N, C-alpha and C positions, 0 to 999 in steps of 0.2 A: 504494500500500500504506500502510496506517495504521501509526502507531507502536504500540508495545506497550501504552502507557498508554491510547491512544484505542481500541484494539481491546478492551481490558478493559472500558472504559466501554460500548462497543457490545454486548458480551456480557451485561453486567448489564441493559441495556435489553431485549435479546432475551429474557432469562429473565423479567424483569418483565412483558413483554407476553404471554408464554406463560401466566403465572400469571393475568393479567387475563382471558384467554380461558377458562381453566378455571373461574374463579370466575363468569364471566358465564353459563356453561352451568349450573353448580350453582344459582346464584340464580334464573336464568330458569326452570329446570325446577321447582325447589322452590316458588317463589311461585305459579306457575300450578297446581301440584298441590295445594298447601294451599288455594288459593282455590276450585278447582273439584272436586277429588277424582278427576279422571280422568287416567290416566297418559299415554295416547297424545297428547292435545293438549298436555300439559305438556312431554313430550319434544320434540315438534315446535316448540313455542315456544322451548324452550331451545336447540335447534339453530339456529333462525332468529336468535336473539339472539347466539349464538356466532359465526355467520357474519358478522353485522354488525360485531361487535367485532373479528374477525380482519381484516376489510377495513380498518377504522380503524387497527388496530395495525400492519398492513403499511405503510400510508401513513406513519404516524409513524416507523416503523423506517427506511424509505428516505429520508425527509426528514432525519432525524438523521444517517444515514450520509453523506448528501450534505453536510450542514453540517460534519461532522468531516473529510471529505476536502477541503472548501474551506479550512477553517482549517489543515489540514496543509500545503497548498500556500502558504498565506499566511505560514507560518513562526511561527505562534503556539504 
């Protein structure tokens, strides 16, 4: 179990990664729509970009959580 301070840091990271995924969808969709003027390909591209970012954010989250847990055991 993480200390309260480290859990707060993990919560901030989780919120930030959620915002990154939302912004990735908005930017991915809007850029393709502005460039091509077609909604369906724009939404599909936005979803694809969001899934890629979600996978990357999930990896970052678990790596950071493992780092915090390791530093917790180390007594830092």
